[in-house]
C-alpha positions as CSV (number, residue, x, y, z in Angstrom):
1,M,109.0,-8.5,-2.2
2,A,110.4,-5.1,-3.1
3,A,114.1,-5.4,-3.7
4,S,114.9,-1.8,-4.6
5,G,114.2,0.1,-1.4
6,F,111.8,2.4,-3.2
7,N,111.3,5.7,-1.5
8,L,110.2,9.3,-2.2
9,T,113.3,11.0,-0.9
10,N,115.0,10.6,-4.2
11,P,112.3,9.2,-6.5
12,S,114.0,10.0,-9.8
13,A,116.6,7.3,-8.9
14,F,114.0,4.6,-9.5
15,I,112.9,5.7,-13.0
16,G,113.4,2.8,-15.4
17,E,114.0,0.4,-12.6
18,E,112.0,-2.7,-11.7
19,I,111.1,-2.2,-8.1
20,G,110.0,-5.7,-7.4
21,V,107.7,-8.6,-7.8
22,S,104.6,-9.0,-5.7
23,S,103.6,-12.0,-3.7
24,W,101.7,-14.8,-5.5
25,V,97.9,-14.6,-5.5
26,T,95.8,-17.6,-6.2
27,L,92.7,-16.9,-8.3
28,D,90.6,-19.9,-7.2
29,Q,87.0,-20.5,-8.2
30,A,85.6,-19.1,-5.0
31,T,87.4,-15.8,-5.7
32,I,86.2,-15.8,-9.3
33,D,82.6,-16.4,-8.1
34,M,82.8,-13.6,-5.6
35,F,84.1,-11.2,-8.3
36,A,81.2,-12.3,-10.5
37,R,78.7,-11.5,-7.8
38,C,80.3,-8.1,-7.1
39,T,80.3,-7.1,-10.8
40,G,77.3,-8.9,-12.2
41,D,79.5,-10.6,-14.8
42,H,78.3,-14.2,-14.6
43,Q,79.4,-15.3,-18.1
44,W,79.6,-19.1,-18.1
45,I,83.3,-19.1,-19.0
46,H,84.0,-17.7,-15.5
47,V,81.4,-19.4,-13.3
48,D,80.1,-22.6,-14.9
49,V,82.8,-25.2,-14.1
50,E,81.2,-28.1,-15.9
51,R,80.3,-26.2,-19.0
52,A,83.8,-24.6,-19.2
53,K,85.3,-28.1,-19.0
54,R,83.2,-29.2,-21.9
55,E,83.0,-26.1,-24.1
56,S,85.8,-23.7,-23.2
57,P,89.0,-23.7,-25.4
58,F,90.8,-23.5,-22.0
59,G,89.3,-26.6,-20.5
60,A,88.4,-24.8,-17.3
61,T,86.9,-21.6,-16.0
62,V,89.0,-18.5,-16.2
63,A,89.3,-15.4,-14.1
64,H,87.8,-12.2,-15.3
65,G,90.4,-10.0,-16.9
66,Y,89.3,-7.1,-14.6
67,L,89.7,-9.4,-11.6
68,T,93.4,-9.8,-12.4
69,L,93.7,-6.1,-13.3
70,S,92.2,-5.2,-9.9
71,L,95.2,-6.9,-8.2
72,I,97.4,-3.9,-9.2
73,A,96.1,-2.1,-6.1
74,N,97.4,-4.7,-3.7
75,A,100.7,-5.1,-5.5
76,T,101.3,-1.4,-5.6
77,F,100.6,-1.2,-1.9
78,E,103.0,-4.1,-1.3
79,L,105.8,-2.8,-3.4
80,L,105.5,0.9,-3.5
81,I,103.3,2.4,-0.8
82,R,104.3,0.3,2.3
83,P,108.1,0.3,1.7
84,A,108.2,4.0,0.9
85,G,106.2,5.0,4.0
86,V,103.6,6.8,1.9
87,K,101.0,8.7,3.9
88,Q,98.3,8.5,1.2
89,A,97.9,6.9,-2.2
90,F,95.2,7.4,-4.8
91,N,94.5,5.5,-8.0
92,Y,95.0,8.0,-10.8
93,G,94.2,5.9,-13.8
94,L,95.4,3.6,-16.5
95,E,97.2,4.5,-19.7
96,R,97.2,1.1,-21.4
97,V,95.9,-2.4,-20.6
98,R,96.3,-5.5,-22.6
99,F,94.8,-8.9,-21.6
100,I,97.3,-11.4,-23.1
101,A,96.6,-14.9,-21.7
102,P,93.7,-16.3,-19.7
103,V,94.2,-17.2,-16.0
104,K,92.6,-20.6,-15.3
105,A,90.8,-21.1,-12.0
106,G,93.3,-22.1,-9.4
107,A,96.3,-20.5,-11.1
108,R,98.6,-18.1,-9.2
109,V,99.6,-14.7,-10.5
110,R,102.0,-12.0,-9.4
111,D,102.8,-8.5,-10.6
112,R,106.2,-7.4,-11.8
113,I,106.4,-3.6,-11.4
114,K,108.7,-1.2,-13.2
115,V,108.7,2.6,-12.6
116,I,108.3,4.5,-15.9
117,S,108.1,8.0,-14.6
118,I,107.7,10.1,-11.4
119,E,106.4,13.6,-11.6
120,D,106.8,15.9,-8.5
121,K,103.5,17.6,-8.2
122,G,104.5,19.8,-5.2
123,G,103.4,19.6,-1.6
124,G,104.9,16.2,-1.2
125,R,102.7,14.7,-4.0
126,F,104.2,12.5,-6.7
127,L,102.5,11.1,-9.7
128,V,104.0,7.7,-10.3
129,T,103.6,5.8,-13.6
130,T,104.3,2.1,-13.5
131,E,104.5,-0.8,-16.0
132,N,102.7,-3.8,-14.5
133,T,103.2,-7.3,-15.9
134,F,101.1,-10.0,-14.3
135,E,102.9,-13.4,-14.6
136,I,101.0,-16.7,-14.4
137,E,102.9,-19.3,-12.6
138,G,104.2,-22.0,-15.0
139,E,103.2,-20.1,-18.1
140,T,105.4,-18.3,-20.6
141,K,102.9,-15.5,-21.5
142,P,101.7,-13.0,-18.9
143,A,98.0,-12.6,-18.0
144,L,98.1,-8.9,-18.7
145,T,100.2,-5.8,-19.0
146,A,99.1,-2.4,-17.8
147,V,100.5,1.1,-17.4
148,A,99.1,2.4,-14.2
149,L,99.2,5.8,-12.5
150,A,99.1,6.5,-8.7
151,M,99.3,9.7,-6.8
152,L,101.5,9.2,-3.8
153,V,101.7,11.6,-0.9
154,A,104.9,11.5,1.1
155,D,104.8,11.0,4.8
């Protein structure tokens, strides 16, 4: 849940601030399998449960890194867009992504979002750059870190 009351009436007040932590999301085998079907990435470490138990250094299947990365959109909606009453939002890109620790099937992850910068682009548009850290429940290392950009249009 967003704790900061993020809004676009005084966006510079949020620069350097953590705006919140998203809800937990479970990356179960069914979700991993659906992602594999959508992307065509059927590498055994993601979809072959028995082989992963035998051969994987993790002892289980793991979520695709890009599956975890894709959760930025939902977390951004939850913590930035909905609370701020944003009329429109567009993914603008990524500056840096690092996959740090594997997410085993069945694990829960959540995104901790910090605002790095906000540029007023005029016309009610703001380019927001965030630092995203996806925590894995019960683990010390995060699944990934990413610097993401979103264009937000004020309501």
